[in-house]
TIBA-635752 format. One record per atom (N, C-alpha, C): residue in one letter; chain; atom name; y, x, z. Coordinates in Angstrom, 2 decimals. Layout:
<sites>
  type  mol  atom        y        x        z
     A    A    CA        Y        X        Z
...
</sites>
This chain:
<sites>
  type  mol  atom        y        x        z
     X    A     N   316.12    52.79   261.98
     X    A    CA   315.72    51.82   260.95
     X    A     C   316.51    50.57   261.05
     X    A     N   317.19    50.09   260.20
     X    A    CA   317.94    49.02   260.10
     X    A     C   317.26    47.74   260.28
     X    A     N   317.88    46.92   261.00
     X    A    CA   317.18    45.70   261.38
     X    A     C   318.05    44.44   261.39
     X    A     N   317.56    43.26   261.22
     X    A    CA   318.62    42.07   261.17
     X    A     C   317.66    40.72   261.53
     X    A     N   318.31    39.89   262.39
     X    A    CA   317.85    38.67   262.85
     X    A     C   318.36    37.79   262.01
     X    A     N   317.26    37.00   261.58
     X    A    CA   317.80    35.55   260.85
     X    A     C   317.36    34.38   261.49
     X    A     N   318.30    33.60   262.20
     X    A    CA   318.12    32.71   262.96
     X    A     C   318.26    31.31   261.95
     X    A     N   316.90    30.70   261.98
     X    A    CA   316.74    29.48   261.10
     X    A     C   317.14    28.09   262.08
     X    A     N   316.96    26.96   261.79
     X    A    CA   317.34    25.87   262.38
     X    A     C   316.04    24.85   262.90
     X    A     N   315.02    25.89   263.02
     X    A    CA   313.92    24.85   263.50
     X    A     C   314.21    24.81   264.99
     X    A     N   313.00    24.16   265.66
     X    A    CA   313.20    23.90   267.10
     X    A     C   313.24    25.19   267.87
     X    A     N   312.55    26.17   267.48
     X    A    CA   312.42    27.54   268.24
     X    A     C   313.51    28.41   268.03
     X    A     N   314.41    28.10   267.63
     X    A    CA   315.57    28.94   267.37
     X    A     C   316.21    29.40   268.78
     X    A     N   315.94    28.52   269.86
     X    A    CA   316.39    28.95   271.30
     X    A     C   315.84    30.27   271.62
     X    A     N   314.64    30.62   271.10
     X    A    CA   314.17    31.73   271.31
     X    A     C   315.05    33.16   271.19
     X    A     N   315.92    33.01   270.32
     X    A    CA   316.80    34.23   269.94
     X    A     C   317.44    34.77   271.17
     X    A     N   317.40    36.16   271.39
     X    A    CA   317.98    37.02   272.32
     X    A     C   318.65    37.99   271.50
     X    A     N   319.68    38.52   271.97
     X    A    CA   320.62    39.50   271.19
     X    A     C   319.80    40.74   271.19
     X    A     N   319.95    41.50   270.15
     X    A    CA   319.25    42.87   269.77
     X    A     C   320.23    43.88   268.99
     X    A     N   319.92    45.01   268.94
     X    A    CA   320.73    45.92   268.33
     X    A     C   320.28    45.88   266.61
     X    A     N   321.25    45.27   266.02
     X    A    CA   321.11    44.91   264.68
     X    A     C   322.10    43.83   264.30
     X    A     N   321.84    43.64   263.01
     X    A    CA   322.77    42.48   262.63
     X    A     C   322.11    41.16   262.63
     X    A     N   323.05    40.28   262.44
     X    A    CA   322.30    38.82   263.00
     X    A     C   323.01    37.89   261.59
     X    A     N   322.13    36.81   261.12
     X    A    CA   322.63    36.00   260.00
     X    A     C   322.12    34.74   260.44
     X    A     N   322.97    33.85   260.75
     X    A    CA   322.56    32.21   261.04
     X    A     C   322.53    31.58   259.78
     X    A     N   321.82    30.42   259.70
     X    A    CA   321.62    29.59   258.53
     X    A     C   322.41    28.39   258.72
     X    A     N   323.11    27.98   257.58
     X    A    CA   323.59    26.67   257.43
     X    A     C   324.83    26.77   258.52
     X    A     N   325.16    25.70   259.00
     X    A    CA   326.45    25.37   259.82
     X    A     C   326.15    25.95   261.10
     X    A     N   326.82    27.06   261.60
     X    A    CA   326.45    27.60   262.97
     X    A     C   326.73    26.56   263.95
     X    A     N   325.65    26.39   264.95
     X    A    CA   325.60    25.67   265.89
     X    A     C   325.52    26.36   267.36
     X    A     N   324.93    27.53   267.32
     X    A    CA   324.51    28.16   268.41
     X    A     C   325.72    29.27   268.61
     X    A     N   325.82    29.55   269.89
     X    A    CA   327.09    30.38   270.46
     X    A     C   326.45    31.84   270.56
     X    A     N   326.33    32.27   269.42
     X    A    CA   325.96    33.68   269.34
     X    A     C   326.73    34.41   268.17
     X    A     N   326.93    35.93   268.69
     X    A    CA   327.57    36.69   267.54
     X    A     C   326.79    36.85   266.27
     X    A     N   327.52    36.75   265.16
     X    A    CA   326.55    36.84   263.92
     X    A     C   327.48    37.62   262.89
     X    A     N   327.06    38.03   261.76
     X    A    CA   327.56    38.96   260.98
     X    A     C   327.61    38.29   259.42
     X    A     N   326.72    37.29   259.44
     X    A    CA   326.47    36.60   258.06
     X    A     C   326.11    34.99   258.20
     X    A     N   326.24    34.15   257.27
     X    A    CA   325.93    32.69   257.23
     X    A     C   325.40    32.77   255.92
     X    A     N   324.06    32.34   255.99
     X    A    CA   323.45    31.94   254.65
     X    A     C   323.40    30.15   254.50
     X    A     N   323.73    29.87   253.54
     X    A    CA   323.81    28.40   253.13
     X    A     C   323.78    28.36   251.53
     X    A     N   322.53    27.78   251.29
     X    A    CA   321.95    27.65   249.78
     X    A     C   322.07    26.14   249.39
     X    A     N   322.40    25.50   250.43
     X    A    CA   322.46    23.90   250.14
     X    A     C   323.81    23.48   249.90
     X    A     N   324.27    22.64   248.95
     X    A    CA   325.32    22.23   248.71
     X    A     C   325.99    21.05   249.42
     X    A     N   324.84    20.44   250.08
     X    A    CA   325.18    19.47   251.25
     X    A     C   325.92    20.10   252.30
     X    A     N   325.47    21.29   252.78
     X    A    CA   325.95    21.92   253.83
     X    A     C   327.42    22.62   253.66
     X    A     N   327.46    22.96   252.40
     X    A    CA   328.72    23.38   251.96
     X    A     C   329.92    22.37   251.62
     X    A     N   329.40    21.25   251.28
     X    A    CA   330.27    20.12   251.31
     X    A     C   330.92    19.81   252.72
     X    A     N   329.85    19.76   253.63
     X    A    CA   330.12    19.52   255.04
     X    A     C   331.23    20.56   255.61
     X    A     N   330.96    21.80   255.32
     X    A    CA   332.14    22.74   255.43
     X    A     C   333.37    22.51   254.95
     X    A     N   333.40    22.01   253.78
     X    A    CA   334.70    21.60   253.04
     X    A     C   335.29    20.25   253.65
     X    A     N   334.36    19.37   253.95
     X    A    CA   335.28    17.98   254.42
     X    A     C   335.58    18.05   255.93
     X    A     N   334.68    18.77   256.50
     X    A    CA   335.30    19.27   258.01
     X    A     C   336.23    20.11   258.19
     X    A     N   336.67    20.72   257.07
     X    A    CA   337.56    21.90   257.10
     X    A     C   337.02    23.15   258.16
     X    A     N   336.06    23.23   258.07
     X    A    CA   335.52    24.46   258.95
     X    A     C   335.86    25.80   258.40
     X    A     N   336.21    26.54   259.18
     X    A    CA   336.61    27.94   258.69
     X    A     C   335.67    28.94   259.80
     X    A     N   335.21    29.98   259.27
     X    A    CA   334.25    31.13   259.94
     X    A     C   334.80    32.21   259.62
     X    A     N   334.75    33.23   260.52
     X    A    CA   335.20    34.62   260.50
     X    A     C   334.28    35.58   259.75
     X    A     N   333.36    35.11   259.42
     X    A    CA   332.11    35.72   258.55
     X    A     C   332.01    35.11   257.17
     X    A     N   331.73    35.91   256.18
     X    A    CA   331.41    35.30   254.83
     X    A     C   330.16    34.39   254.93
     X    A     N   330.17    33.33   254.04
     X    A    CA   329.05    32.49   253.58
     X    A     C   328.37    33.11   252.41
     X    A     N   326.96    33.51   252.72
     X    A    CA   326.16    34.16   251.59
     X    A     C   325.51    32.98   250.67
     X    A     N   325.51    32.88   249.52
     X    A    CA   324.81    31.86   248.79
     X    A     C   324.61    32.28   247.48
     X    A     N   323.95    31.26   246.48
     X    A    CA   323.47    31.78   245.18
     X    A     C   324.71    31.71   244.32
     X    A     N   324.72    32.32   243.30
     X    A    CA   325.72    31.99   242.17
     X    A     C   325.85    30.39   241.73
     X    A     N   324.61    29.81   241.48
     X    A    CA   324.85    28.47   241.28
     X    A     C   325.53    27.68   242.19
     X    A     N   325.06    27.78   243.46
     X    A    CA   325.72    26.97   244.56
     X    A     C   327.35    27.39   244.54
     X    A     N   327.66    28.64   244.51
     X    A    CA   329.12    28.88   244.42
     X    A     C   329.73    28.18   243.48
     X    A     N   329.21    28.08   242.29
     X    A    CA   329.86    27.63   240.95
     X    A     C   329.95    26.27   241.28
     X    A     N   329.10    25.70   241.91
     X    A    CA   329.28    24.03   242.23
     X    A     C   330.13    23.76   243.09
     X    A     N   330.44    24.73   244.19
     X    A    CA   331.56    24.42   245.10
     X    A     C   332.87    25.08   244.87
     X    A     N   332.93    25.63   243.45
     X    A    CA   334.27    26.45   243.15
     X    A     C   335.60    25.81   243.36
     X    A     N   335.56    24.32   243.26
     X    A    CA   336.70    23.61   243.30
     X    A     C   337.04    22.90   244.67
     X    A     N   336.21    23.31   245.49
     X    A    CA   336.13    22.68   246.77
     X    A     C   337.14    23.41   247.72
     X    A     N   337.50    23.04   248.87
     X    A    CA   338.58    23.58   249.60
     X    A     C   337.90    24.24   250.97
     X    A     N   336.94    24.97   250.58
     X    A    CA   336.28    25.79   251.64
     X    A     C   337.24    26.88   252.03
     X    A     N   337.10    27.11   253.26
     X    A    CA   338.47    27.93   253.90
     X    A     C   337.63    29.18   254.18
     X    A     N   336.41    29.43   253.99
     X    A    CA   335.80    30.77   254.29
     X    A     C   335.34    31.41   252.95
     X    A     N   335.41    32.68   253.12
     X    A    CA   335.05    33.40   251.83
     X    A     C   333.55    33.21   251.36
     X    A     N   333.21    32.69   250.22
     X    A    CA   331.85    32.58   249.77
     X    A     C   331.36    33.86   248.76
     X    A     N   330.47    34.32   249.30
     X    A    CA   329.70    35.43   248.47
     X    A     C   328.69    35.33   247.81
     X    A     N   328.37    34.95   246.33
     X    A    CA   327.18    34.73   245.91
     X    A     C   326.37    35.87   245.65
     X    A     N   325.60    36.26   246.64
     X    A    CA   324.92    37.53   246.51
     X    A     C   323.43    37.29   246.30
     X    A     N   322.91    35.87   246.58
     X    A    CA   321.68    35.69   246.56
     X    A     C   321.25    35.45   245.08
     X    A     N   320.04    36.05   244.36
     X    A    CA   319.90    35.83   242.96
     X    A     C   319.26    34.54   242.97
     X    A     N   318.66    34.04   243.56
     X    A    CA   317.88    32.65   243.61
     X    A     C   317.69    32.23   244.89
     X    A     N   317.41    30.91   244.95
     X    A    CA   317.22    30.11   245.97
     X    A     C   315.74    29.92   246.20
     X    A     N   315.26    30.28   247.40
     X    A    CA   313.74    29.99   247.83
     X    A     C   313.59    28.93   248.70
     X    A     N   313.96    27.70   248.26
     X    A    CA   314.00    26.51   248.96
     X    A     C   314.70    26.28   250.32
     X    A     N   314.93    27.17   251.11
     X    A    CA   315.60    27.26   252.35
     X    A     C   316.31    28.66   252.56
     X    A     N   317.63    28.37   253.37
     X    A    CA   318.41    29.32   253.66
     X    A     C   317.93    30.59   254.25
     X    A     N   316.89    30.44   255.40
     X    A    CA   316.21    31.57   256.10
     X    A     C   315.23    32.30   254.76
     X    A     N   314.52    31.79   254.26
     X    A    CA   313.82    32.45   253.32
     X    A     C   314.65    33.35   251.98
     X    A     N   315.51    32.28   251.62
     X    A    CA   316.57    32.94   250.68
     X    A     C   317.38    34.34   251.32
     X    A     N   317.72    34.26   252.53
     X    A    CA   318.51    35.47   253.13
     X    A     C   317.54    36.28   253.51
     X    A     N   316.26    36.15   253.92
     X    A    CA   315.43    37.12   254.11
     X    A     C   314.96    37.82   252.89
     X    A     N   314.76    37.28   251.57
     X    A    CA   314.36    37.88   250.62
     X    A     C   315.65    38.89   250.04
     X    A     N   316.84    38.36   250.28
     X    A    CA   317.99    39.37   249.93
     X    A     C   317.76    40.58   250.83
     X    A     N   317.89    40.14   252.21
     X    A    CA   318.10    41.20   253.29
     X    A     C   317.06    42.45   253.12
     X    A     N   315.82    42.01   252.27
     X    A    CA   314.83    43.11   252.21
     X    A     C   315.22    44.35   251.63
     X    A     N   316.26    44.10   250.72
     X    A    CA   317.08    45.25   249.91
     X    A     C   317.87    46.09   250.91
     X    A     N   318.34    45.65   251.99
     X    A    CA   319.15    46.43   252.84
     X    A     C   318.61    46.72   254.26
     X    A     N   317.56    46.20   255.00
     X    A    CA   316.99    46.30   255.99
     X    A     C   315.62    46.72   256.01
     X    A     N   315.17    47.43   257.06
     X    A    CA   313.64    47.81   257.17
     X    A     C   312.85    46.63   257.77
     X    A     N   313.62    45.93   259.02
     X    A    CA   312.73    45.11   260.03
     X    A     C   313.69    43.84   259.84
     X    A     N   312.95    42.67   259.50
     X    A    CA   313.70    41.54   259.57
     X    A     C   313.05    40.43   260.85
     X    A     N   313.81    40.11   261.73
     X    A    CA   313.51    39.18   262.85
     X    A     C   313.67    37.79   262.27
     X    A     N   312.68    36.86   262.52
     X    A    CA   312.78    35.46   262.19
     X    A     C   312.87    34.55   263.29
     X    A     N   313.84    33.96   263.64
     X    A    CA   313.88    32.89   264.83
     X    A     C   314.17    31.45   263.98
     X    A     N   313.55    30.50   264.78
     X    A    CA   313.74    29.13   264.15
     X    A     C   312.88    28.82   262.99
     X    A     N   311.96    29.57   262.52
     X    A    CA   311.40    29.10   261.17
     X    A     C   309.97    28.54   261.53
     X    A     N   310.06    27.40   262.50
     X    A    CA   308.63    26.84   262.78
     X    A     C   307.69    26.64   261.70
     X    A     N   308.19    25.98   260.49
     X    A    CA   307.19    25.84   259.39
     X    A     C   306.35    27.08   259.16
     X    A     N   306.50    28.22   259.40
     X    A    CA   305.67    29.34   259.20
     X    A     C   304.56    29.33   259.84
     X    A     N   304.48    28.50   261.27
     X    A    CA   303.18    28.56   261.96
     X    A     C   302.84    26.67   262.21
     X    A     N   303.61    26.00   261.69
     X    A    CA   303.42    24.47   262.16
     X    A     C   303.78    23.97   260.94
     X    A     N   303.47    22.28   261.02
     X    A    CA   304.10    21.50   259.84
     X    A     C   305.24    20.99   260.41
     X    A     N   305.81    21.58   261.34
     X    A    CA   307.34    21.15   261.93
     X    A     C   308.46    21.65   260.89
     X    A     N   309.21    20.78   260.12
     X    A    CA   310.23    20.95   259.41
     X    A     C   311.42    20.44   259.64
     X    A     N   311.59    20.12   261.21
     X    A    CA   312.63    19.51   261.61
     X    A     C   313.81    20.68   261.48
     X    A     N   314.84    20.18   261.62
     X    A    CA   316.10    21.03   261.30
     X    A     C   317.28    20.67   262.23
     X    A     N   317.84    21.56   263.17
     X    A    CA   319.17    21.11   263.93
     X    A     C   320.20    20.66   263.07
     X    A     N   320.14    21.03   261.74
     X    A    CA   321.16    20.70   260.97
     X    A     C   321.26    19.26   260.45
     X    A     N   320.20    18.53   260.85
     X    A    CA   320.16    17.03   260.49
     X    A     C   320.81    16.46   261.43
     X    A     N   321.44    16.84   262.60
     X    A    CA   322.49    16.17   263.38
     X    A     C   323.70    16.14   262.79
     X    A     N   323.99    17.22   261.87
     X    A    CA   325.36    17.27   261.24
     X    A     C   325.34    16.52   259.80
     X    A     N   324.30    16.76   259.05
     X    A    CA   324.00    16.40   257.73
     X    A     C   322.78    15.68   257.79
     X    A     N   322.73    14.21   257.71
     X    A    CA   321.61    13.44   257.79
     X    A     C   320.97    13.61   256.35
     X    A     N   319.59    13.58   256.47
     X    A    CA   318.86    13.61   255.31
     X    A     C   317.70    12.76   255.30
     X    A     N   317.30    12.39   253.97
     X    A    CA   316.20    11.40   253.74
     X    A     C   314.76    12.11   254.61
     X    A     N   313.87    11.40   254.88
     X    A    CA   312.44    11.70   255.62
     X    A     C   312.01    12.93   254.59
     X    A     N   311.58    14.04   255.37
     X    A    CA   311.27    15.23   254.57
     X    A     C   309.44    14.89   254.11
     X    A     N   309.35    15.42   252.71
     X    A    CA   307.74    15.53   252.63
     X    A     C   306.89    15.82   253.44
     X    A     N   305.92    15.17   253.76
     X    A    CA   304.85    15.92   254.87
     X    A     C   304.33    16.99   254.43
     X    A     N   304.25    17.57   253.32
     X    A    CA   303.78    18.83   252.81
     X    A     C   304.77    19.87   252.86
     X    A     N   305.96    19.57   253.15
     X    A    CA   307.09    20.57   252.85
     X    A     C   306.75    21.92   253.52
     X    A     N   306.31    21.84   254.76
     X    A    CA   305.96    23.27   255.51
     X    A     C   305.19    24.31   254.16
     X    A     N   304.15    23.31   253.58
     X    A    CA   303.25    24.38   252.69
     X    A     C   304.24    24.85   251.56
     X    A     N   305.02    23.85   251.17
     X    A    CA   306.01    24.33   249.99
     X    A     C   306.76    25.51   250.32
     X    A     N   307.35    25.37   251.49
     X    A    CA   308.15    26.61   252.06
     X    A     C   307.35    27.83   252.03
     X    A     N   305.98    27.73   252.95
     X    A    CA   305.12    28.88   252.89
     X    A     C   304.84    29.44   251.58
     X    A     N   304.67    28.85   250.66
     X    A    CA   304.55    29.41   249.43
     X    A     C   305.61    30.19   248.77
     X    A     N   306.91    29.61   249.11
     X    A    CA   308.14    30.70   248.70
     X    A     C   308.08    31.85   249.66
     X    A     N   307.87    31.87   250.83
     X    A    CA   307.89    32.91   251.86
     X    A     C   306.94    34.10   251.24
     X    A     N   306.05    33.79   250.40
     X    A    CA   304.82    34.89   250.12
     X    A     C   305.68    35.89   249.27
     X    A     N   306.67    35.56   248.38
     X    A    CA   307.44    36.42   247.76
     X    A     C   308.32    37.25   248.62
     X    A     N   308.59    36.67   249.85
     X    A    CA   309.45    37.68   250.73
     X    A     C   308.38    38.56   251.46
     X    A     N   307.20    38.13   251.70
     X    A    CA   306.14    39.05   252.34
     X    A     C   305.80    40.27   251.38
     X    A     N   305.82    39.78   250.33
     X    A    CA   305.42    40.82   249.17
     X    A     C   306.22    41.95   248.97
     X    A     N   307.56    41.71   249.40
     X    A    CA   308.67    43.14   249.39
     X    A     C   307.92    44.26   250.27
     X    A     N   307.00    44.07   251.33
     X    A    CA   306.70    45.23   252.05
     X    A     C   307.26    45.40   253.16
     X    A     N   308.28    44.84   253.22
     X    A    CA   309.13    45.17   254.56
     X    A     C   308.47    44.63   255.83
     X    A     N   309.13    44.97   256.90
     X    A    CA   308.32    44.57   258.11
     X    A     C   309.19    43.35   258.63
     X    A     N   308.52    42.35   259.07
     X    A    CA   308.80    41.05   259.57
     X    A     C   308.35    40.56   260.90
     X    A     N   309.17    40.19   261.67
     X    A    CA   308.69    39.83   263.15
     X    A     C   309.03    38.47   263.22
     X    A     N   308.09    37.50   263.48
     X    A    CA   308.06    36.21   263.55
     X    A     C   308.18    35.60   265.07
     X    A     N   309.35    35.44   265.62
     X    A    CA   309.36    34.99   267.08
     X    A     C   309.09    33.54   267.08
     X    A     N   308.01    33.40   268.11
     X    A    CA   307.61    31.80   268.21
     X    A     C   307.25    31.52   269.77
     X    A     N   306.86    30.34   269.98
     X    A    CA   306.59    30.07   271.16
     X    A     C   305.13    30.65   271.67
     X    A     N   304.98    30.79   272.70
     X    A    CA   303.73    31.61   273.48
     X    A     C   302.60    31.29   272.88
     X    A     N   302.36    30.04   272.74
     X    A    CA   301.02    29.43   272.36
     X    A     C   300.77    29.39   270.75
     X    A     N   301.48    29.77   270.23
     X    A    CA   301.53    29.76   268.73
     X    A     C   300.10    30.64   268.00
     X    A     N   299.46    29.94   267.03
     X    A    CA   298.41    30.44   266.52
     X    A     C   298.91    31.19   265.13
     X    A     N   298.57    32.46   265.13
     X    A    CA   299.27    33.45   263.97
     X    A     C   298.60    32.89   262.91
     X    A     N   299.37    32.82   261.77
     X    A    CA   298.78    32.75   260.40
     X    A     C   298.71    34.15   259.62
     X    A     N   297.86    34.32   258.91
     X    A    CA   297.71    35.64   258.49
     X    A     C   298.48    35.99   257.10
     X    A     N   299.84    36.49   257.19
     X    A    CA   300.80    36.61   256.07
     X    A     C   300.73    37.89   255.50
     X    A     N   299.88    38.96   256.23
     X    A    CA   299.70    40.42   255.94
     X    A     C   299.94    41.26   256.87
     X    A     N   299.66    42.53   256.69
     X    A    CA   299.99    43.62   257.63
     X    A     C   301.26    43.88   258.10
     X    A     N   302.21    43.59   257.20
     X    A    CA   303.64    43.86   257.44
     X    A     C   304.33    42.78   258.34
     X    A     N   303.61    41.83   258.77
     X    A    CA   304.13    40.75   259.51
     X    A     C   303.72    40.79   261.19
     X    A     N   304.44    40.74   262.14
     X    A    CA   304.17    40.91   263.55
     X    A     C   304.52    39.56   264.23
     X    A     N   303.66    39.06   265.00
     X    A    CA   304.07    37.78   265.76
     X    A     C   304.52    38.20   267.26
     X    A     N   305.64    37.69   267.34
     X    A    CA   306.44    37.94   268.74
     X    A     C   306.34    36.68   269.41
     X    A     N   305.44    36.54   270.35
     X    A    CA   305.33    35.34   271.14
     X    A     C   306.26    35.38   272.48
     X    A     N   307.08    34.41   272.64
     X    A    CA   307.70    34.28   273.93
     X    A     C   306.99    34.17   275.16
     X    A     N   307.44    34.47   276.16
     X    A    CA   306.74    34.64   277.48
     X    A     C   306.66    33.41   278.12
     X    A     N   307.70    32.41   277.92
     X    A    CA   307.61    31.22   278.64
     X    A     C   307.33    30.23   277.63
</sites>
């Protein structure tokens, strides 16, 4: 069974541990982990890549619209507009796309799936205005489309996390520490 880990930018992303499968990081890679893909659906993040002249060994996956907006930028990494649509954030968008290619999708650093925490490590690089207090619910609404694909998902979370019932194809993997 093919599996992939998607590493979001939430506080729990540090729970990622290498496993046998592909890895997709979201936005500007900040963790020192081997990865196969980068998911970026936000033009602010791609503008950061261009202005900082960052170059990555792996392709940046994005939407056609975002790729079109960035067409004349001087991004030094291959951009592949594979995502049909943006589901509000890079992790949900990537997860939805990867359901076409993988049987099991592991999710790390997606804290808004069980809490109202929408903090992102990307904010260190790309300052943003204060997020809407209800943003976690908006994100969860978009995740419903991902869950409905029927693929298997493993949400990796802190040990004391209370599970949310997203369906029978969702497993909660709590850390031991």
